[in-house]
N, C-alpha and C positions, 0 to 999 in steps of 0.2 A: 473590325473590315481582316480578311485573313488574304494574303500573300502567295503562292504559288509560284515559283521563279525553276523553270525545266531548262537542262543543258546536258550537253553532248550529243545530239544526233549528229548527221553529216551524210557524205556518201562512201559507200563499203560497196566492193564488188561480193559479189554473189560466194557468200562459203564463212565471211570474215563477221566480226565481231562488233558490236559495240555496246558505249553501256551507258546509259542515260541515269542521269540522276534529277530527282523534285524535292527542293527547298522550301520547307512551309515556315510563313514567319508572320504575326501577329496577331491577334488574339485567339489564340486558339486553346479550348480550356482541355477540351479533352477529343481528342481524335480517337475515330472509332474504324475510320478503314481506311486506307491509300490505296491506290488503283493507275493505272494505268490504259488510257482506254487509245483506238487508236482507227482513224479516219482518214481513207484513202477519198483520190478524185471519183465523183459519182457515185460512192457509198455512203451506207449510213456508216458513223458513228460504231463498234465495239470495242467491249469489253478485251485487253491480252491477258491483265494479272491483275490480283488485290491481294493486300493484306491486310489480315486484322490485328488491331493493338493486344491481342494474344499470340500473334502468327502464325495463323492461320491463313492457308495460302489457297488462291483459284486461278488455272490459267484456262484462255480459251484452248480446243482442242488442237486450231493449228500451233501451238505455240510450245504446245506440252512436250518436256525433252530438249528444247531449244533454249527456251527463255527460262531468268529467274527472277523473282522478286525480292528484296528483301531492304528491310528498315533501320536504320537509326534512330529510336526512339528520343537517345537524348538531343536531339540534331533535329526531330524533326524533318527526317529524309529520307523518301525511298528510292531504290536506285530499282532498274530494271536493265540486269545480264540479256545483251541480246546474243547467241551462238550459232553456228551455223543459218546466216542472213539468208535471205532466198528474193528474187523480186518480186513477189508476190506482200514481202512483207513493205513493200515502200506505201509512207505512210506519213499523214502528220500524227504524232504523239501525241497526247495529252496527258495531265497527269489529274488527277480527280484526289477529293479530298472530303470526308464529312468526318461532321464530328457526331458528337455522342448528343451532346444535346440542343442537333440538330441542326441542319446546314449540309449546302455540299456547294465547293468552290472548285473550279477550272484553271489551269495554269494558261499559257497563251499557247503555247504548243513549241513543236521542236519536230524540226522539216527529217526524215529516216530517208533514203534513198539507196535502194540497192541494185547496182548497175553494173556491166562491165563496160 
């Protein structure tokens, strides 16, 4: 069993910043990829950013240059630094984790609202 606990969401004005954290615990053997996804009302869940165990990163085009994903391997924690937030970034943000031996796990989600 793997547990993911997200934190750091909230209400922020356009142009503001937030940092999301996701801590993984439980039966973690070897993590392959950790990532952040988001789902806005009426839309499908989409990839925001992900980072592999080797440190390679991928970003959605809409967040490139504004968001940065990082990982603390010792703590099994992944972070998402979000700068220059826009109203269209408003969504529930989910942490996802893939184990090297198989299995994908989701956190419960944290709300990010960008509004003046």
